C-alpha positions as CSV (number, residue, x, y, z in Angstrom):
1,M,-0.4,-0.5,-0.2
2,K,2.8,2.4,1.1
3,K,4.4,1.4,-2.7
4,M,0.9,2.6,-4.3
5,I,1.0,5.6,-2.2
6,F,4.1,6.9,-3.1
7,A,4.2,5.6,-7.3
8,V,0.8,7.9,-7.4
9,S,2.8,10.8,-5.2
10,T,5.5,10.6,-7.6
11,L,3.1,10.8,-10.9
12,F,1.0,13.4,-8.8
13,L,4.6,15.8,-9.1
14,F,6.0,14.4,-12.2
15,A,2.8,16.2,-13.8
16,A,2.8,19.5,-11.9
17,C,6.4,19.7,-13.0
18,S,5.9,19.4,-16.5
19,S,3.0,21.3,-16.7
20,D,4.9,24.3,-15.4
21,S,7.6,23.6,-17.5
22,S,5.7,23.8,-20.3
23,T,4.0,27.4,-19.5
24,E,5.2,30.4,-22.4
25,L,5.6,34.1,-21.1
26,S,3.6,35.8,-23.2
27,T,5.5,39.0,-25.1
28,E,3.9,42.0,-26.1
29,L,4.6,45.2,-28.7
30,S,2.5,48.5,-28.6
31,I,3.6,51.2,-30.6
32,K,4.1,54.7,-29.3
33,N,3.6,57.7,-32.1
34,S,5.8,60.2,-31.6
35,D,5.3,63.4,-31.5
36,Q,8.3,64.4,-33.6
37,S,6.6,62.2,-36.5
38,D,5.2,64.1,-39.7
39,G,1.6,63.0,-39.0
40,S,-0.3,59.7,-37.9
41,I,1.1,56.1,-38.8
42,K,-1.0,53.4,-39.7
43,D,-0.3,50.4,-41.8
44,I,2.5,49.7,-38.6
45,V,3.8,46.1,-39.7
46,W,6.6,44.8,-37.1
47,A,9.9,42.4,-38.1
48,E,8.0,41.9,-41.3
49,G,5.0,40.6,-40.6
50,D,6.0,39.4,-37.0
51,A,2.8,41.9,-35.6
52,D,0.8,43.9,-38.2
53,W,-1.5,46.2,-36.8
54,G,-3.6,46.6,-40.5
55,E,-5.8,50.2,-40.2
56,E,-5.4,51.4,-37.2
57,V,-4.6,55.0,-37.2
58,V,-2.1,56.2,-34.1
59,D,-1.8,60.0,-33.9
60,A,1.4,61.8,-32.3
61,G,1.9,61.2,-29.0
62,L,-0.9,58.5,-28.4
63,T,0.2,54.7,-28.6
64,S,-1.6,51.6,-30.5
65,T,-3.3,48.6,-29.5
66,A,-0.6,45.9,-27.7
67,K,-0.2,42.5,-30.2
68,E,1.5,39.6,-29.1
69,V,4.7,38.9,-30.8
70,K,7.7,35.9,-31.5
71,E,10.1,38.2,-32.6
72,T,12.1,40.5,-29.9
73,T,14.5,42.1,-33.2
74,G,13.4,43.5,-35.9
75,R,11.8,46.5,-37.7
76,I,9.3,48.9,-37.4
77,E,7.7,49.9,-40.8
78,C,4.8,52.3,-41.2
79,S,2.8,54.6,-43.6
80,V,2.6,58.6,-42.5
81,D,0.2,61.1,-43.0
82,D,1.7,64.0,-45.3
83,G,-1.8,65.4,-45.0
84,G,-2.7,64.8,-48.8
85,G,-2.9,60.8,-47.6
86,Y,-0.9,58.4,-46.2
87,N,3.1,57.6,-47.5
88,V,5.0,55.0,-46.3
89,A,7.4,56.5,-44.1
90,T,10.8,56.5,-43.1
91,V,11.0,55.2,-39.3
92,T,13.5,55.3,-36.4
93,T,13.1,54.7,-33.2
94,G,13.1,56.7,-29.9
95,E,11.1,60.3,-28.4
96,D,13.4,62.8,-30.3
97,G,13.5,60.1,-33.4
98,T,17.8,60.2,-33.1
99,G,17.6,56.5,-32.6
100,T,17.9,53.0,-34.9
101,E,15.9,51.4,-37.3
102,T,16.1,47.4,-35.5
103,V,15.5,47.3,-32.4
104,S,15.0,44.5,-29.3
105,I,12.6,44.3,-26.9
106,D,12.3,42.1,-24.0
107,E,11.0,38.8,-23.9
108,G,8.1,37.7,-21.6
109,S,7.3,41.7,-21.0
110,S,5.2,44.3,-22.4
111,N,7.2,46.2,-24.3
112,T,6.5,49.8,-25.8
113,I,9.0,51.4,-28.9
114,T,8.3,54.8,-29.8
115,V,9.2,56.0,-33.3
116,T,9.6,59.0,-35.5
117,A,8.0,58.5,-38.8
118,S,8.5,60.7,-41.3
119,N,8.5,61.3,-45.3
């Protein structure tokens, strides 16, 4: 009887350990449009399609909705409103637009990247 109780306890222990180790942390990304951008942005794409915000418009100073992503390093592409419509933008990171085109985010956390989009 003691052996049976030990065996069942061992099975429960293995089941509990295996379910904990398979839990993946979610990595989320949202994009903040800098006040230095030429206008509102949309057609936002992260890491060549890992995440796509589609037609969501993000005005200067505001932040997009968060998307779950798999890639932790990539480029952000978007279109910027030049007053006559949306055109492909040159994107740099950072509030002042002096950052790089390629950025890295923290895996397993919620990240916000500020972009400056210009024509």
